[in-house]
C-alpha positions in Angstrom: 51.5 242.4 100.6 49.7 239.2 99.9 50.5 239.6 96.2 54.2 240.4 96.6 55.5 236.8 96.3 53.3 236.3 93.2 54.7 239.5 91.7 58.3 238.5 92.4 57.8 235.1 90.8 56.1 236.7 87.8 59.0 239.1 87.4 61.5 236.3 87.6 59.6 234.3 85.0 59.6 237.3 82.7 63.3 238.2 83.2 64.6 234.6 82.8 63.7 234.2 79.1 65.1 237.7 78.3 68.4 236.7 80.0 68.5 233.5 77.9 67.9 235.4 74.7 70.6 237.9 75.5 73.1 235.0 75.7 72.5 233.8 72.2 75.5 234.2 70.0 75.0 235.6 66.6 77.4 235.9 63.7 77.1 237.0 60.1 78.6 236.1 56.7 78.2 237.5 53.2 77.3 234.3 51.4 77.2 235.9 48.0 80.8 237.0 48.4 81.8 233.6 49.8 80.3 231.7 46.9 81.7 234.1 44.3 85.2 233.5 45.7 85.0 229.7 45.8 87.5 228.2 43.3 84.9 225.7 42.1 82.5 228.5 41.3 85.1 230.3 39.2 85.7 227.0 37.3 82.0 226.5 36.8 81.6 230.0 35.5 84.4 229.4 33.1 82.7 226.2 31.8 79.4 228.1 31.5 81.2 230.9 29.5 82.6 228.3 27.1 79.2 226.8 26.6 77.7 230.2 26.1 80.4 231.1 23.5 79.7 227.8 21.7 76.0 228.6 21.5 76.7 232.1 20.4 79.0 230.8 17.6 76.3 228.4 16.4 73.8 231.2 16.5 76.0 233.5 14.5 76.6 230.8 11.9 72.9 230.2 11.6 72.1 233.9 11.2 74.8 234.3 8.6 73.4 231.4 6.6 69.9 232.8 6.9 71.1 236.3 5.7 73.0 234.8 2.8 70.1 232.6 1.7 67.6 235.5 2.1 69.8 237.8 0.0 70.3 235.2 -2.7 66.6 234.5 -2.9 65.8 238.2 -3.0 68.3 238.8 -5.8 67.0 235.9 -7.8 63.3 236.4 -7.1 62.6 238.1 -10.4 64.0 235.2 -12.4 61.8 232.6 -10.6 58.2 231.6 -10.8 55.7 232.6 -8.1 55.5 229.0 -6.9 59.3 228.8 -6.3 59.3 232.2 -4.6 56.6 231.1 -2.3 58.5 228.0 -1.4 61.6 230.1 -0.8 59.7 232.4 1.4 58.3 229.5 3.4 61.9 228.1 3.8 63.2 231.5 5.0 60.3 231.8 7.6 61.1 228.2 8.8 64.8 229.2 9.2 63.8 232.2 11.2 61.6 230.0 13.4 64.5 227.5 13.9 66.9 230.3 14.8 64.4 231.7 17.4 63.8 228.3 18.8 67.5 227.6 19.1 68.0 230.9 20.9 65.3 230.1 23.4 66.6 226.5 23.9 70.2 227.6 24.3 69.1 230.2 27.0 67.1 227.5 28.9 70.0 225.0 28.6 72.5 227.6 30.0 70.2 228.3 32.9 69.6 224.6 33.6 73.3 223.8 33.4 74.1 226.7 35.7 71.7 225.5 38.3 73.1 222.0 38.1 76.6 223.2 38.6 75.9 225.6 41.3 73.5 223.6 43.5 76.3 221.4 45.0 78.5 224.4 45.6 75.7 226.2 47.5 75.3 223.1 49.6 79.0 222.8 50.3 79.1 226.4 51.5 76.1 225.9 53.7 77.6 222.8 55.3 80.9 224.7 55.9 79.1 227.6 57.5 77.1 225.3 59.7 80.3 223.4 60.7 82.2 226.6 61.6 79.2 228.1 63.4 78.7 225.0 65.5 82.4 224.7 66.3 82.4 228.4 67.5 79.1 227.8 69.3 77.0 230.4 67.4 73.3 230.1 67.8 72.5 232.1 64.7 74.3 233.0 61.5 72.8 235.8 59.5 73.4 236.5 55.8 74.9 239.9 55.4 74.8 239.9 51.6 73.3 242.9 50.0 69.5 242.4 50.2 70.1 239.8 52.9 68.2 239.7 56.1 70.7 241.6 58.2 70.0 245.2 59.4 73.3 245.5 61.4 76.3 243.2 61.1 78.5 244.2 64.0 79.0 240.6 65.2 81.8 238.2 64.2 82.2 237.8 60.5 82.8 234.1 59.7 84.2 234.7 56.2 87.8 233.9 57.0 87.0 230.8 59.0 84.6 229.4 56.4 87.1 230.0 53.6 89.7 228.2 55.7 87.2 225.3 56.2 86.7 225.2 52.4 90.5 225.2 51.8 90.9 228.6 50.1 
């Protein structure tokens, strides 16, 4: 009986934090879907596609030039001296190297440009999610995108509210 008050106080201290945790409001949103539907993302993807097509066209032109030159040199090789044929072979190898270098540079440039264009859009979405969650008094918002950190998403989905906040 001496320990009964201590036991009761201990139980109250144990139950109180559980009660507070049970009152936390949790919502979820599929951020990948949200971002893919933002009008600015669609515009950015269109610009990136144009740049990619431009690089592809430049690459195609370079490859055609390389192929033409290689065929011409190969067809005319018997009529030339060994020295000229060696110089032509070096020129062809240098063209191949430039084409490969251009391919790598173009890929890096596309990746860099994509990151530059998307970074502010990810930030805009994050700010809108935080604003809606705060206004609706959610303590946590979990990402329900495939591969996200949600096991079950039966809470409120903020997609419609965040889209409204973003104006689409």
